[in-house]
C-alpha positions in Angstrom: 19.3 156.1 51.6 18.6 152.8 53.4 20.9 149.9 52.8 19.2 146.7 51.6 20.5 144.8 54.6 18.6 147.2 56.9 15.2 146.3 55.2 14.2 143.5 57.5 14.8 145.7 60.6 12.8 148.5 58.9 9.9 146.0 58.3 10.0 145.0 62.0 10.0 148.6 63.1 7.2 149.4 60.7 5.0 146.7 62.3 5.7 148.2 65.8 4.9 151.7 64.5 1.6 150.6 62.9 0.4 148.7 65.9 -0.5 151.7 68.2 -2.1 153.4 65.2 -4.6 150.6 65.0 -5.6 151.3 68.6 -5.7 155.0 67.8 -8.0 154.4 64.9 -10.2 152.1 67.1 -10.7 154.8 69.8 -13.6 156.2 67.9 -15.4 152.8 68.3 -15.6 152.2 64.6 -13.3 150.8 62.0 -12.1 152.6 59.0 -10.6 151.4 55.8 -7.3 152.6 57.3 -7.5 150.0 60.1 -7.6 147.1 57.7 -5.1 148.7 55.4 -2.7 149.3 58.2 -3.2 145.8 59.6 -2.6 144.3 56.1 0.7 146.3 55.8 1.8 145.1 59.2 1.0 141.4 58.3 2.9 141.8 55.0 5.9 143.2 56.9 5.7 140.2 59.2 5.6 137.7 56.3 8.5 139.4 54.4 10.9 140.4 57.1 12.2 136.9 57.9 12.2 135.8 54.2 14.3 138.9 53.2 16.6 138.6 56.3 17.4 134.9 55.4 18.0 135.7 51.7 20.3 138.7 52.6 22.1 136.6 55.3 21.2 139.1 58.1 18.8 136.9 60.1 20.4 137.4 63.5 19.2 136.4 67.0 18.5 140.1 67.8 16.4 140.5 64.6 14.4 137.4 65.2 13.7 138.3 68.8 12.7 141.8 67.7 10.4 140.2 65.2 8.7 138.2 68.0 8.3 141.3 70.1 6.8 143.2 67.1 4.3 140.3 66.6 3.3 140.5 70.3 2.9 144.3 70.1 0.8 144.0 66.9 -1.6 141.4 68.3 -1.8 143.1 71.7 -2.9 146.2 69.8 -5.4 144.2 67.7 -6.8 142.7 70.9 -7.1 146.1 72.5 -8.8 147.4 69.3 -11.2 144.5 69.5 -12.1 145.4 73.1 -12.7 149.0 72.0 -14.9 148.2 69.0 -16.3 144.8 69.7 -16.4 144.3 73.5 -19.1 141.7 73.2 -16.8 139.5 71.2 -14.2 139.5 74.0 -17.0 138.8 76.5 -18.5 136.0 74.4 -15.1 134.4 73.8 -13.8 135.0 77.4 -13.2 131.4 78.3 -11.5 130.2 75.1 -9.5 133.5 75.0 -8.5 132.8 78.6 -7.3 129.3 77.6 -5.3 130.7 74.7 -3.7 133.4 76.9 -2.9 130.8 79.6 -1.3 128.6 77.0 0.9 131.5 75.8 1.9 132.4 79.3 2.8 128.8 80.1 5.0 128.8 77.0 6.7 132.1 78.1 7.2 130.8 81.6 8.6 127.5 80.5 11.1 129.3 78.2 12.0 131.9 80.8 12.6 129.2 83.5 14.6 126.9 81.2 16.6 129.4 79.1 16.1 132.8 80.8 14.5 134.3 77.6 11.3 134.2 75.6 11.0 131.8 72.7 11.6 132.9 69.2 10.9 129.6 67.2 8.9 131.0 64.3 7.4 127.5 63.8 5.1 126.2 61.0 2.2 126.2 63.6 3.0 129.8 64.5 2.7 130.7 60.8 -0.6 128.8 60.6 -1.7 130.7 63.7 -0.8 134.0 62.0 -2.9 133.1 59.0 -5.9 132.2 61.2 -5.4 135.5 63.1 -5.4 137.3 59.7 -8.6 135.6 58.7 -10.2 136.3 62.1 -9.2 139.9 62.1 -10.4 140.6 58.6 -13.6 138.7 59.4 -14.3 140.8 62.5 -13.0 144.2 61.4 -14.1 143.9 57.8 -17.4 142.1 58.1 -18.3 142.1 61.8 -18.0 138.2 61.7 -16.5 136.6 64.8 -16.8 132.8 64.5 -13.4 132.6 62.7 -11.9 133.5 66.0 -12.4 129.9 67.1 -9.8 128.8 64.5 -7.3 131.4 65.7 -7.7 130.3 69.3 -7.3 126.6 68.4 -4.0 127.3 66.5 -2.8 129.5 69.4 -3.2 126.6 71.8 -1.7 124.1 69.3 1.3 126.3 68.7 1.8 126.9 72.4 1.7 123.2 73.2 4.2 122.4 70.4 6.5 125.2 71.5 6.4 124.1 75.2 7.4 120.6 74.2 10.1 122.0 71.9 11.4 124.1 74.8 11.5 121.0 77.1 13.3 119.0 74.4 16.0 121.4 73.3 19.2 121.4 75.4 19.8 125.2 74.7 17.8 128.2 73.5 17.5 128.3 69.7 15.7 130.6 67.3 14.0 129.7 64.0 13.3 126.1 64.8 10.4 125.2 62.5 8.7 122.3 64.3 9.0 119.7 67.0 10.6 117.3 64.5 13.3 119.9 63.8 13.8 120.4 67.6 14.2 116.6 68.1 16.8 116.6 65.3 18.7 119.4 67.0 18.5 117.6 70.3 19.9 114.4 68.7 22.8 116.4 67.1 23.6 118.0 70.4 23.8 114.6 72.1 26.3 113.5 69.4 
């Protein structure tokens, strides 16, 4: 029987396990009810793992970093599924998607250069980006509707810019820093 304290880790692992199944489902070039069901379960695991970890007092650096990797895995698999089922959407949004990817790569590079590891902030803008990704994914895979992708791209860029500035502001690597305002407070505390 699983200990309650292991539930957040299980939820992170569940998301990683579901991600490639979404691609597998997309390989037949059509979506099924399972795709959206699996995706929704993955999103619910993403929402709840951090909340449960904080309430149980088990929100460790390793768990929060694993959560970030699980998110990247899930959305890479959603992007690959999009390419398999809706390649025209990827082509139509090539430039804005390229900008979003470049913004994320700039964030990763900034964090790697300054701290030697990837960011794991879990900011409010990241949560907003996650909600817009949810809307865009349901719109596309549930209804064949792509324009909501613009909102997800905009929040990706906004989140990337905020987290780059946060990385530059913070004197040392931190996880679970909710916003630039929080990062500035942490910087001021570190200065004494």
